[in-house]
KOLMIDREN-189868 format. One record per residue: x, y, z of N, C-alpha, C, CB in turn; residue number from 1. Coordinates in nm, 3 decimals, always signed. Glycine has a CB too. Layout:
REM residues N
<n.u: X | n.v: Y | n.w: Z | ca.u: X | ca.v: Y | ca.w: Z | c.u: X | c.v: Y | c.w: Z | cb.u: X | cb.v: Y | cb.w: Z | nr: NUM>
...
END
This chain:
REM residues 91
<n.u: +2.330 | n.v: -1.935 | n.w: +6.091 | ca.u: +2.404 | ca.v: -1.832 | ca.w: +6.166 | c.u: +2.280 | c.v: -1.757 | c.w: +6.207 | cb.u: +2.522 | cb.v: -1.742 | cb.w: +6.079 | nr: 1>
<n.u: +2.151 | n.v: -1.702 | n.w: +6.114 | ca.u: +2.067 | ca.v: -1.648 | ca.w: +6.169 | c.u: +1.979 | c.v: -1.705 | c.w: +6.300 | cb.u: +2.007 | cb.v: -1.622 | cb.w: +6.074 | nr: 2>
<n.u: +1.958 | n.v: -1.818 | n.w: +6.315 | ca.u: +1.919 | ca.v: -1.915 | ca.w: +6.435 | c.u: +2.003 | c.v: -1.893 | c.w: +6.567 | cb.u: +1.941 | cb.v: -2.071 | cb.w: +6.389 | nr: 3>
<n.u: +2.134 | n.v: -1.880 | n.w: +6.532 | ca.u: +2.228 | ca.v: -1.853 | ca.w: +6.644 | c.u: +2.206 | c.v: -1.724 | c.w: +6.697 | cb.u: +2.369 | cb.v: -1.863 | cb.w: +6.604 | nr: 4>
<n.u: +2.208 | n.v: -1.594 | n.w: +6.615 | ca.u: +2.192 | ca.v: -1.490 | ca.w: +6.633 | c.u: +2.064 | c.v: -1.464 | c.w: +6.690 | cb.u: +2.221 | cb.v: -1.438 | cb.w: +6.537 | nr: 5>
<n.u: +1.959 | n.v: -1.511 | n.w: +6.651 | ca.u: +1.821 | ca.v: -1.518 | ca.w: +6.731 | c.u: +1.831 | c.v: -1.541 | c.w: +6.889 | cb.u: +1.733 | cb.v: -1.639 | cb.w: +6.672 | nr: 6>
<n.u: +1.901 | n.v: -1.669 | n.w: +6.907 | ca.u: +1.901 | ca.v: -1.704 | ca.w: +7.040 | c.u: +2.010 | c.v: -1.643 | c.w: +7.111 | cb.u: +1.903 | cb.v: -1.841 | cb.w: +7.054 | nr: 7>
<n.u: +2.115 | n.v: -1.570 | n.w: +7.069 | ca.u: +2.182 | ca.v: -1.476 | ca.w: +7.150 | c.u: +2.115 | c.v: -1.371 | c.w: +7.192 | cb.u: +2.283 | cb.v: -1.431 | cb.w: +7.095 | nr: 8>
<n.u: +2.033 | n.v: -1.305 | n.w: +7.095 | ca.u: +1.967 | ca.v: -1.192 | ca.w: +7.110 | c.u: +1.841 | c.v: -1.209 | c.w: +7.221 | cb.u: +1.923 | cb.v: -1.151 | cb.w: +6.968 | nr: 9>
<n.u: +1.790 | n.v: -1.334 | n.w: +7.210 | ca.u: +1.694 | ca.v: -1.374 | ca.w: +7.322 | c.u: +1.753 | c.v: -1.360 | c.w: +7.478 | cb.u: +1.654 | cb.v: -1.530 | cb.w: +7.295 | nr: 10>
<n.u: +1.863 | n.v: -1.422 | n.w: +7.464 | ca.u: +1.964 | ca.v: -1.422 | ca.w: +7.610 | c.u: +1.987 | c.v: -1.286 | c.w: +7.640 | cb.u: +2.124 | cb.v: -1.497 | cb.w: +7.597 | nr: 11>
<n.u: +2.034 | n.v: -1.185 | n.w: +7.563 | ca.u: +2.048 | ca.v: -1.094 | ca.w: +7.582 | c.u: +1.949 | c.v: -0.997 | c.w: +7.657 | cb.u: +2.081 | cb.v: -1.077 | cb.w: +7.492 | nr: 12>
<n.u: +1.852 | n.v: -1.016 | n.w: +7.596 | ca.u: +1.690 | ca.v: -0.933 | ca.w: +7.638 | c.u: +1.667 | c.v: -0.987 | c.w: +7.792 | cb.u: +1.522 | cb.v: -0.995 | cb.w: +7.518 | nr: 13>
<n.u: +1.700 | n.v: -1.138 | n.w: +7.839 | ca.u: +1.683 | ca.v: -1.174 | ca.w: +7.952 | c.u: +1.766 | c.v: -1.113 | c.w: +8.043 | cb.u: +1.688 | cb.v: -1.292 | cb.w: +7.957 | nr: 14>
<n.u: +1.883 | n.v: -1.098 | n.w: +8.004 | ca.u: +1.985 | ca.v: -1.051 | ca.w: +8.089 | c.u: +1.970 | c.v: -0.917 | c.w: +8.160 | cb.u: +2.098 | cb.v: -1.048 | cb.w: +8.016 | nr: 15>
<n.u: +1.913 | n.v: -0.831 | n.w: +8.030 | ca.u: +1.868 | ca.v: -0.677 | ca.w: +8.044 | c.u: +1.773 | c.v: -0.690 | c.w: +8.109 | cb.u: +1.835 | cb.v: -0.591 | cb.w: +7.928 | nr: 16>
<n.u: +1.650 | n.v: -0.764 | n.w: +8.119 | ca.u: +1.549 | ca.v: -0.750 | ca.w: +8.186 | c.u: +1.577 | c.v: -0.779 | c.w: +8.323 | cb.u: +1.454 | cb.v: -0.819 | cb.w: +8.134 | nr: 17>
<n.u: +1.671 | n.v: -0.867 | n.w: +8.388 | ca.u: +1.703 | ca.v: -0.873 | ca.w: +8.524 | c.u: +1.793 | c.v: -0.748 | c.w: +8.570 | cb.u: +1.773 | cb.v: -1.006 | cb.w: +8.550 | nr: 18>
<n.u: +1.860 | n.v: -0.695 | n.w: +8.472 | ca.u: +1.959 | ca.v: -0.591 | ca.w: +8.526 | c.u: +1.859 | c.v: -0.467 | c.w: +8.554 | cb.u: +2.093 | cb.v: -0.551 | cb.w: +8.410 | nr: 19>
<n.u: +1.759 | n.v: -0.464 | n.w: +8.499 | ca.u: +1.683 | ca.v: -0.318 | ca.w: +8.499 | c.u: +1.640 | c.v: -0.286 | c.w: +8.647 | cb.u: +1.536 | cb.v: -0.317 | cb.w: +8.397 | nr: 20>
<n.u: +1.627 | n.v: -0.370 | n.w: +8.724 | ca.u: +1.599 | ca.v: -0.336 | ca.w: +8.881 | c.u: +1.742 | c.v: -0.309 | c.w: +8.965 | cb.u: +1.514 | cb.v: -0.476 | cb.w: +8.957 | nr: 21>
<n.u: +1.865 | n.v: -0.342 | n.w: +8.905 | ca.u: +1.972 | ca.v: -0.297 | ca.w: +8.970 | c.u: +2.019 | c.v: -0.153 | c.w: +8.945 | cb.u: +2.069 | cb.v: -0.384 | cb.w: +8.943 | nr: 22>
<n.u: +2.036 | n.v: -0.112 | n.w: +9.059 | ca.u: +2.078 | ca.v: +0.038 | ca.w: +9.028 | c.u: +2.225 | c.v: +0.072 | c.w: +8.997 | cb.u: +2.043 | cb.v: +0.125 | cb.w: +9.146 | nr: 23>
<n.u: +2.236 | n.v: +0.177 | n.w: +8.929 | ca.u: +2.382 | ca.v: +0.202 | ca.w: +8.903 | c.u: +2.481 | c.v: +0.194 | c.w: +9.008 | cb.u: +2.396 | cb.v: +0.323 | cb.w: +8.853 | nr: 24>
<n.u: +2.582 | n.v: +0.129 | n.w: +8.993 | ca.u: +2.696 | ca.v: +0.127 | ca.w: +9.082 | c.u: +2.671 | c.v: +0.011 | c.w: +9.181 | cb.u: +2.717 | cb.v: +0.267 | cb.w: +9.157 | nr: 25>
<n.u: +2.602 | n.v: -0.098 | n.w: +9.160 | ca.u: +2.520 | ca.v: -0.195 | ca.w: +9.234 | c.u: +2.558 | c.v: -0.308 | c.w: +9.157 | cb.u: +2.360 | cb.v: -0.169 | cb.w: +9.241 | nr: 26>
<n.u: +2.538 | n.v: -0.458 | n.w: +9.221 | ca.u: +2.533 | ca.v: -0.580 | ca.w: +9.130 | c.u: +2.454 | c.v: -0.689 | c.w: +9.210 | cb.u: +2.687 | cb.v: -0.634 | cb.w: +9.088 | nr: 27>
<n.u: +2.385 | n.v: -0.759 | n.w: +9.122 | ca.u: +2.302 | ca.v: -0.857 | ca.w: +9.179 | c.u: +2.389 | c.v: -0.989 | c.w: +9.246 | cb.u: +2.201 | cb.v: -0.903 | cb.w: +9.061 | nr: 28>
<n.u: +2.350 | n.v: -1.043 | n.w: +9.325 | ca.u: +2.433 | ca.v: -1.174 | ca.w: +9.379 | c.u: +2.303 | c.v: -1.264 | c.w: +9.444 | cb.u: +2.572 | cb.v: -1.126 | cb.w: +9.518 | nr: 29>
<n.u: +2.319 | n.v: -1.391 | n.w: +9.398 | ca.u: +2.245 | ca.v: -1.513 | ca.w: +9.427 | c.u: +2.320 | c.v: -1.581 | c.w: +9.555 | cb.u: +2.243 | cb.v: -1.612 | cb.w: +9.292 | nr: 30>
<n.u: +2.249 | n.v: -1.600 | n.w: +9.679 | ca.u: +2.322 | ca.v: -1.651 | ca.w: +9.800 | c.u: +2.236 | c.v: -1.750 | c.w: +9.862 | cb.u: +2.360 | cb.v: -1.539 | cb.w: +9.903 | nr: 31>
<n.u: +2.296 | n.v: -1.869 | n.w: +9.899 | ca.u: +2.225 | ca.v: -1.972 | ca.w: +9.949 | c.u: +2.227 | c.v: -2.119 | c.w: +9.873 | cb.u: +2.095 | cb.v: -1.920 | cb.w: +9.957 | nr: 32>
<n.u: +2.185 | n.v: -2.217 | n.w: +9.910 | ca.u: +2.192 | ca.v: -2.325 | ca.w: +9.830 | c.u: +2.074 | c.v: -2.318 | c.w: +9.742 | cb.u: +2.200 | cb.v: -2.449 | cb.w: +9.907 | nr: 33>
<n.u: +2.078 | n.v: -2.408 | n.w: +9.668 | ca.u: +2.010 | ca.v: -2.444 | ca.w: +9.536 | c.u: +1.845 | c.v: -2.416 | c.w: +9.567 | cb.u: +2.045 | cb.v: -2.618 | cb.w: +9.490 | nr: 34>
<n.u: +1.794 | n.v: -2.482 | n.w: +9.683 | ca.u: +1.661 | ca.v: -2.477 | ca.w: +9.701 | c.u: +1.589 | c.v: -2.356 | c.w: +9.769 | cb.u: +1.635 | cb.v: -2.586 | cb.w: +9.766 | nr: 35>
<n.u: +1.714 | n.v: -2.283 | n.w: +9.846 | ca.u: +1.654 | ca.v: -2.148 | ca.w: +9.927 | c.u: +1.755 | c.v: -2.032 | c.w: +9.871 | cb.u: +1.664 | cb.v: -2.161 | cb.w: +10.123 | nr: 36>
<n.u: +1.793 | n.v: -2.046 | n.w: +9.715 | ca.u: +1.896 | ca.v: -1.917 | ca.w: +9.679 | c.u: +1.791 | c.v: -1.804 | c.w: +9.672 | cb.u: +1.995 | cb.v: -1.930 | cb.w: +9.516 | nr: 37>
<n.u: +1.845 | n.v: -1.689 | n.w: +9.706 | ca.u: +1.796 | ca.v: -1.569 | ca.w: +9.697 | c.u: +1.860 | c.v: -1.463 | c.w: +9.654 | cb.u: +1.758 | cb.v: -1.543 | cb.w: +9.792 | nr: 38>
<n.u: +1.799 | n.v: -1.358 | n.w: +9.582 | ca.u: +1.880 | ca.v: -1.265 | ca.w: +9.498 | c.u: +1.906 | c.v: -1.137 | c.w: +9.597 | cb.u: +1.795 | cb.v: -1.222 | cb.w: +9.351 | nr: 39>
<n.u: +2.021 | n.v: -1.075 | n.w: +9.598 | ca.u: +2.019 | ca.v: -0.924 | ca.w: +9.674 | c.u: +2.102 | c.v: -0.860 | c.w: +9.576 | cb.u: +2.086 | cb.v: -0.909 | cb.w: +9.844 | nr: 40>
<n.u: +2.080 | n.v: -0.715 | n.w: +9.590 | ca.u: +2.159 | ca.v: -0.630 | ca.w: +9.512 | c.u: +2.250 | c.v: -0.539 | c.w: +9.628 | cb.u: +2.055 | cb.v: -0.535 | cb.w: +9.407 | nr: 41>
<n.u: +2.390 | n.v: -0.538 | n.w: +9.575 | ca.u: +2.466 | ca.v: -0.469 | ca.w: +9.692 | c.u: +2.561 | c.v: -0.373 | c.w: +9.596 | cb.u: +2.562 | cb.v: -0.589 | cb.w: +9.807 | nr: 42>
<n.u: +2.608 | n.v: -0.280 | n.w: +9.676 | ca.u: +2.692 | ca.v: -0.186 | ca.w: +9.598 | c.u: +2.817 | c.v: -0.250 | c.w: +9.580 | cb.u: +2.711 | cb.v: -0.051 | cb.w: +9.662 | nr: 43>
<n.u: +2.870 | n.v: -0.196 | n.w: +9.457 | ca.u: +3.013 | ca.v: -0.257 | ca.w: +9.394 | c.u: +3.126 | c.v: -0.248 | c.w: +9.477 | cb.u: +3.060 | cb.v: -0.185 | cb.w: +9.266 | nr: 44>
<n.u: +3.124 | n.v: -0.141 | n.w: +9.573 | ca.u: +3.227 | ca.v: -0.109 | ca.w: +9.662 | c.u: +3.249 | c.v: -0.223 | c.w: +9.752 | cb.u: +3.199 | cb.v: +0.013 | cb.w: +9.736 | nr: 45>
<n.u: +3.130 | n.v: -0.284 | n.w: +9.771 | ca.u: +3.189 | ca.v: -0.428 | ca.w: +9.850 | c.u: +3.293 | c.v: -0.511 | c.w: +9.812 | cb.u: +3.096 | cb.v: -0.526 | cb.w: +9.856 | nr: 46>
<n.u: +3.312 | n.v: -0.496 | n.w: +9.687 | ca.u: +3.402 | ca.v: -0.598 | ca.w: +9.597 | c.u: +3.530 | c.v: -0.562 | c.w: +9.643 | cb.u: +3.392 | cb.v: -0.583 | cb.w: +9.426 | nr: 47>
<n.u: +3.562 | n.v: -0.450 | n.w: +9.717 | ca.u: +3.706 | ca.v: -0.438 | ca.w: +9.754 | c.u: +3.730 | c.v: -0.468 | c.w: +9.917 | cb.u: +3.756 | cb.v: -0.284 | cb.w: +9.714 | nr: 48>
<n.u: +3.623 | n.v: -0.516 | n.w: +9.970 | ca.u: +3.646 | ca.v: -0.538 | ca.w: +10.119 | c.u: +3.683 | c.v: -0.698 | c.w: +10.133 | cb.u: +3.503 | cb.v: -0.495 | cb.w: +10.213 | nr: 49>
<n.u: +3.812 | n.v: -0.733 | n.w: +10.205 | ca.u: +3.868 | ca.v: -0.884 | ca.w: +10.212 | c.u: +3.751 | c.v: -0.993 | c.w: +10.251 | cb.u: +3.991 | cb.v: -0.895 | cb.w: +10.334 | nr: 50>
<n.u: +3.665 | n.v: -0.919 | n.w: +10.339 | ca.u: +3.539 | ca.v: -1.030 | ca.w: +10.375 | c.u: +3.459 | c.v: -1.069 | c.w: +10.252 | cb.u: +3.424 | cb.v: -0.964 | cb.w: +10.483 | nr: 51>
<n.u: +3.440 | n.v: -0.965 | n.w: +10.162 | ca.u: +3.344 | ca.v: -1.014 | ca.w: +10.049 | c.u: +3.422 | c.v: -1.100 | c.w: +9.964 | cb.u: +3.279 | cb.v: -0.896 | cb.w: +9.961 | nr: 52>
<n.u: +3.574 | n.v: -1.051 | n.w: +9.943 | ca.u: +3.647 | ca.v: -1.130 | ca.w: +9.839 | c.u: +3.667 | c.v: -1.267 | c.w: +9.873 | cb.u: +3.776 | cb.v: -1.074 | cb.w: +9.809 | nr: 53>
<n.u: +3.657 | n.v: -1.294 | n.w: +10.017 | ca.u: +3.667 | ca.v: -1.450 | ca.w: +10.027 | c.u: +3.530 | c.v: -1.532 | c.w: +10.013 | cb.u: +3.728 | cb.v: -1.488 | cb.w: +10.170 | nr: 54>
<n.u: +3.439 | n.v: -1.451 | n.w: +10.021 | ca.u: +3.302 | ca.v: -1.501 | ca.w: +9.954 | c.u: +3.311 | c.v: -1.521 | c.w: +9.813 | cb.u: +3.186 | cb.v: -1.403 | cb.w: +9.974 | nr: 55>
<n.u: +3.389 | n.v: -1.452 | n.w: +9.730 | ca.u: +3.398 | ca.v: -1.448 | ca.w: +9.614 | c.u: +3.497 | c.v: -1.564 | c.w: +9.554 | cb.u: +3.429 | cb.v: -1.319 | cb.w: +9.590 | nr: 56>
<n.u: +3.590 | n.v: -1.584 | n.w: +9.669 | ca.u: +3.696 | ca.v: -1.699 | ca.w: +9.613 | c.u: +3.606 | c.v: -1.819 | c.w: +9.649 | cb.u: +3.866 | cb.v: -1.707 | cb.w: +9.696 | nr: 57>
<n.u: +3.502 | n.v: -1.840 | n.w: +9.739 | ca.u: +3.439 | ca.v: -1.965 | ca.w: +9.768 | c.u: +3.365 | c.v: -2.003 | c.w: +9.646 | cb.u: +3.349 | cb.v: -1.958 | cb.w: +9.891 | nr: 58>
<n.u: +3.294 | n.v: -1.899 | n.w: +9.584 | ca.u: +3.212 | ca.v: -1.896 | ca.w: +9.473 | c.u: +3.275 | c.v: -1.949 | c.w: +9.350 | cb.u: +3.167 | cb.v: -1.767 | cb.w: +9.451 | nr: 59>
<n.u: +3.402 | n.v: -1.900 | n.w: +9.342 | ca.u: +3.483 | ca.v: -1.954 | ca.w: +9.232 | c.u: +3.550 | c.v: -2.098 | c.w: +9.256 | cb.u: +3.593 | cb.v: -1.853 | cb.w: +9.204 | nr: 60>
<n.u: +3.581 | n.v: -2.134 | n.w: +9.385 | ca.u: +3.599 | ca.v: -2.270 | ca.w: +9.389 | c.u: +3.497 | c.v: -2.344 | c.w: +9.388 | cb.u: +3.663 | cb.v: -2.305 | cb.w: +9.481 | nr: 61>
<n.u: +3.360 | n.v: -2.313 | n.w: +9.403 | ca.u: +3.268 | ca.v: -2.383 | ca.w: +9.377 | c.u: +3.211 | c.v: -2.416 | c.w: +9.241 | cb.u: +3.195 | cb.v: -2.339 | cb.w: +9.441 | nr: 62>
<n.u: +3.170 | n.v: -2.281 | n.w: +9.194 | ca.u: +3.147 | ca.v: -2.261 | ca.w: +9.056 | c.u: +3.200 | c.v: -2.271 | c.w: +8.952 | cb.u: +3.126 | cb.v: -2.187 | cb.w: +9.038 | nr: 63>
<n.u: +3.333 | n.v: -2.218 | n.w: +8.934 | ca.u: +3.439 | ca.v: -2.169 | ca.w: +8.861 | c.u: +3.376 | c.v: -2.043 | c.w: +8.805 | cb.u: +3.494 | cb.v: -2.271 | cb.w: +8.754 | nr: 64>
<n.u: +3.350 | n.v: -2.022 | n.w: +8.643 | ca.u: +3.278 | ca.v: -1.929 | ca.w: +8.611 | c.u: +3.144 | c.v: -1.951 | c.w: +8.553 | cb.u: +3.345 | cb.v: -1.865 | cb.w: +8.543 | nr: 65>
<n.u: +3.124 | n.v: -2.091 | n.w: +8.570 | ca.u: +2.977 | ca.v: -2.123 | ca.w: +8.499 | c.u: +2.878 | c.v: -2.122 | c.w: +8.623 | cb.u: +2.969 | cb.v: -2.289 | cb.w: +8.409 | nr: 66>
<n.u: +2.805 | n.v: -2.016 | n.w: +8.643 | ca.u: +2.702 | ca.v: -1.987 | ca.w: +8.742 | c.u: +2.571 | c.v: -2.047 | c.w: +8.694 | cb.u: +2.688 | cb.v: -1.834 | cb.w: +8.767 | nr: 67>
<n.u: +2.483 | n.v: -2.148 | n.w: +8.762 | ca.u: +2.378 | ca.v: -2.196 | ca.w: +8.729 | c.u: +2.259 | c.v: -2.062 | c.w: +8.731 | cb.u: +2.358 | cb.v: -2.321 | cb.w: +8.824 | nr: 68>
<n.u: +2.270 | n.v: -1.968 | n.w: +8.790 | ca.u: +2.154 | ca.v: -1.879 | ca.w: +8.793 | c.u: +2.192 | c.v: -1.769 | c.w: +8.688 | cb.u: +2.123 | cb.v: -1.818 | cb.w: +8.945 | nr: 69>
<n.u: +2.289 | n.v: -1.784 | n.w: +8.609 | ca.u: +2.338 | ca.v: -1.691 | ca.w: +8.522 | c.u: +2.401 | c.v: -1.545 | c.w: +8.588 | cb.u: +2.224 | cb.v: -1.667 | cb.w: +8.429 | nr: 70>
<n.u: +2.403 | n.v: -1.542 | n.w: +8.697 | ca.u: +2.444 | ca.v: -1.419 | ca.w: +8.768 | c.u: +2.558 | c.v: -1.496 | c.w: +8.872 | cb.u: +2.300 | cb.v: -1.328 | cb.w: +8.851 | nr: 71>
<n.u: +2.616 | n.v: -1.422 | n.w: +8.935 | ca.u: +2.696 | ca.v: -1.428 | ca.w: +9.059 | c.u: +2.643 | c.v: -1.524 | c.w: +9.180 | cb.u: +2.704 | cb.v: -1.284 | cb.w: +9.110 | nr: 72>
<n.u: +2.677 | n.v: -1.640 | n.w: +9.176 | ca.u: +2.629 | ca.v: -1.727 | ca.w: +9.299 | c.u: +2.725 | c.v: -1.722 | c.w: +9.421 | cb.u: +2.614 | cb.v: -1.881 | cb.w: +9.254 | nr: 73>
<n.u: +2.690 | n.v: -1.694 | n.w: +9.519 | ca.u: +2.777 | ca.v: -1.695 | ca.w: +9.673 | c.u: +2.716 | c.v: -1.809 | c.w: +9.725 | cb.u: +2.758 | cb.v: -1.552 | cb.w: +9.790 | nr: 74>
<n.u: +2.810 | n.v: -1.931 | n.w: +9.746 | ca.u: +2.759 | ca.v: -2.053 | ca.w: +9.848 | c.u: +2.784 | c.v: -2.010 | c.w: +9.985 | cb.u: +2.840 | cb.v: -2.202 | cb.w: +9.826 | nr: 75>
<n.u: +2.697 | n.v: -1.958 | n.w: +10.036 | ca.u: +2.699 | ca.v: -1.914 | ca.w: +10.185 | c.u: +2.575 | c.v: -1.933 | c.w: +10.243 | cb.u: +2.736 | cb.v: -1.770 | cb.w: +10.207 | nr: 76>
<n.u: +2.535 | n.v: -1.923 | n.w: +10.352 | ca.u: +2.426 | ca.v: -1.924 | ca.w: +10.433 | c.u: +2.360 | c.v: -1.770 | c.w: +10.428 | cb.u: +2.474 | cb.v: -1.974 | cb.w: +10.580 | nr: 77>
<n.u: +2.203 | n.v: -1.766 | n.w: +10.408 | ca.u: +2.168 | ca.v: -1.612 | ca.w: +10.375 | c.u: +2.202 | c.v: -1.533 | c.w: +10.490 | cb.u: +2.011 | cb.v: -1.584 | cb.w: +10.343 | nr: 78>
<n.u: +2.184 | n.v: -1.605 | n.w: +10.620 | ca.u: +2.202 | ca.v: -1.507 | ca.w: +10.751 | c.u: +2.368 | c.v: -1.473 | c.w: +10.779 | cb.u: +2.132 | cb.v: -1.594 | cb.w: +10.902 | nr: 79>
<n.u: +2.451 | n.v: -1.565 | n.w: +10.704 | ca.u: +2.575 | ca.v: -1.528 | ca.w: +10.688 | c.u: +2.611 | c.v: -1.383 | c.w: +10.638 | cb.u: +2.624 | cb.v: -1.619 | cb.w: +10.608 | nr: 80>
<n.u: +2.550 | n.v: -1.382 | n.w: +10.503 | ca.u: +2.561 | ca.v: -1.294 | ca.w: +10.403 | c.u: +2.509 | c.v: -1.165 | c.w: +10.430 | cb.u: +2.506 | cb.v: -1.344 | cb.w: +10.296 | nr: 81>
<n.u: +2.385 | n.v: -1.167 | n.w: +10.507 | ca.u: +2.310 | ca.v: -1.073 | ca.w: +10.564 | c.u: +2.395 | c.v: -0.995 | c.w: +10.691 | cb.u: +2.178 | cb.v: -1.145 | cb.w: +10.609 | nr: 82>
<n.u: +2.477 | n.v: -1.077 | n.w: +10.744 | ca.u: +2.545 | ca.v: -1.020 | ca.w: +10.875 | c.u: +2.658 | c.v: -0.941 | c.w: +10.810 | cb.u: +2.603 | cb.v: -1.141 | cb.w: +10.991 | nr: 83>
<n.u: +2.736 | n.v: -1.005 | n.w: +10.718 | ca.u: +2.851 | ca.v: -0.936 | ca.w: +10.653 | c.u: +2.826 | c.v: -0.814 | c.w: +10.582 | cb.u: +2.911 | cb.v: -1.018 | cb.w: +10.563 | nr: 84>
<n.u: +2.709 | n.v: -0.831 | n.w: +10.495 | ca.u: +2.675 | ca.v: -0.704 | ca.w: +10.405 | c.u: +2.625 | c.v: -0.588 | c.w: +10.515 | cb.u: +2.541 | cb.v: -0.743 | cb.w: +10.280 | nr: 85>
<n.u: +2.570 | n.v: -0.638 | n.w: +10.633 | ca.u: +2.554 | ca.v: -0.515 | ca.w: +10.722 | c.u: +2.654 | c.v: -0.440 | c.w: +10.776 | cb.u: +2.491 | cb.v: -0.543 | cb.w: +10.822 | nr: 86>
<n.u: +2.771 | n.v: -0.544 | n.w: +10.832 | ca.u: +2.859 | ca.v: -0.485 | ca.w: +10.882 | c.u: +2.947 | c.v: -0.417 | c.w: +10.772 | cb.u: +2.918 | cb.v: -0.570 | cb.w: +10.966 | nr: 87>
<n.u: +2.952 | n.v: -0.441 | n.w: +10.649 | ca.u: +3.029 | ca.v: -0.357 | ca.w: +10.548 | c.u: +2.943 | c.v: -0.237 | c.w: +10.501 | cb.u: +3.073 | cb.v: -0.445 | cb.w: +10.421 | nr: 88>
<n.u: +2.803 | n.v: -0.220 | n.w: +10.540 | ca.u: +2.720 | ca.v: -0.103 | ca.w: +10.512 | c.u: +2.730 | c.v: -0.017 | c.w: +10.621 | cb.u: +2.580 | cb.v: -0.135 | cb.w: +10.485 | nr: 89>
<n.u: +2.786 | n.v: -0.048 | n.w: +10.744 | ca.u: +2.795 | ca.v: +0.016 | ca.w: +10.860 | c.u: +2.942 | c.v: +0.099 | c.w: +10.869 | cb.u: +2.773 | cb.v: -0.091 | cb.w: +10.972 | nr: 90>
<n.u: +3.021 | n.v: +0.036 | n.w: +10.792 | ca.u: +3.178 | ca.v: +0.068 | ca.w: +10.795 | c.u: +3.190 | c.v: +0.196 | c.w: +10.691 | cb.u: +3.282 | cb.v: -0.079 | cb.w: +10.738 | nr: 91>
END
């Protein structure tokens, strides 16, 4: 019991360390394939946009709820993601 609690606490500390640089009202996502995956921080308001929801559906189909990076991983090319988020940010 004590060893399991220690490993859970270690995982929680790692997650909290990653979240420190994510401002309130934002979330971190990983974009790209395994070799070129890059981390982006986006406003949570993007979750309401149909185009972003399409990306989330792709992520669900590819990864389910088991994301290898420990965070939300979106399986699309970086330039497509940047283009989409630029358009969402301008609207």
